[in-house]
N, C-alpha and C positions, 0 to 999 in steps of 0.2 A: 490579433489582440497581442498587446505587448505585455511582457511578464518581466518581473525583476530577477537579478542575478546578483548575489552578494559574493564578493572575492577579497581575499587578503593579499595585500601587496607589502614587499620589503619597503623600508623607508626609501631606499634608493629608488625602486620603481615608482613608488607614488610621487617622489619629487620630480621624476622624469615625466610622468603623466601630467602632473600640475604644471609644468613647463610648456607642454604641448596644448594646453586648454586655459580657457580664461582669457583676461585681458592681453596676457603676454603671448598667447599661443595662437595657433591656427584654428583650434576648435573652440567652440563655446564652452562646452562642458566636458569633463572626463568621459562621460557616458558616450558623447557623440565620437570623441576620439577612439574608444574601444570598439564602437559599432563599426567604424570605417576600418579599423585593423581587421576585424572579422570579415567584412565584405572583401577586402583586399585578399585575405587569406583563401576566401571562397572562390575568387576568381583564378587565383593561383593554382589552386587544386583543380580547377575545371581545366586549366591548360595543361597540367601535368596529365590529367586523365585522357585528354584527347592526344597528347604525344605518345602515351602508352598504347592507346587504341591503334594509332598510326603505326607504331612498332609491330604491334600484333598482325595488322593487316600485311606488313611487309614480310614478317615471318611466314605467314600463311599464303604468301603468293597473291594477295590481293593489292596489286599496285598497277601502275600505268608508266610505261617508259616515255609518255608525252610530258612535256613541261606544263606548268601552270599557264603560261603565256600560249602555248598551243590550244589548251582547253579553252582559254578565254576568247580565243579568235573564233573558235566554233559557235559561240554564243552571241 
């Protein structure tokens, strides 16, 4: 279920959002643009989380000296 969120933007930010949406922009509406920004941020955060988990694995000795190509050849 969708819910609404109201936010305040400076004039400069609002002008930028407007330039990215509507007839002149890539997105049909400002809401579509903001939703896409949030989705991209979520994807970026997931990547950061995976990298941090990988670093934890290395620190804790959970790694292989085989390359990804070696592993792929086994499958």
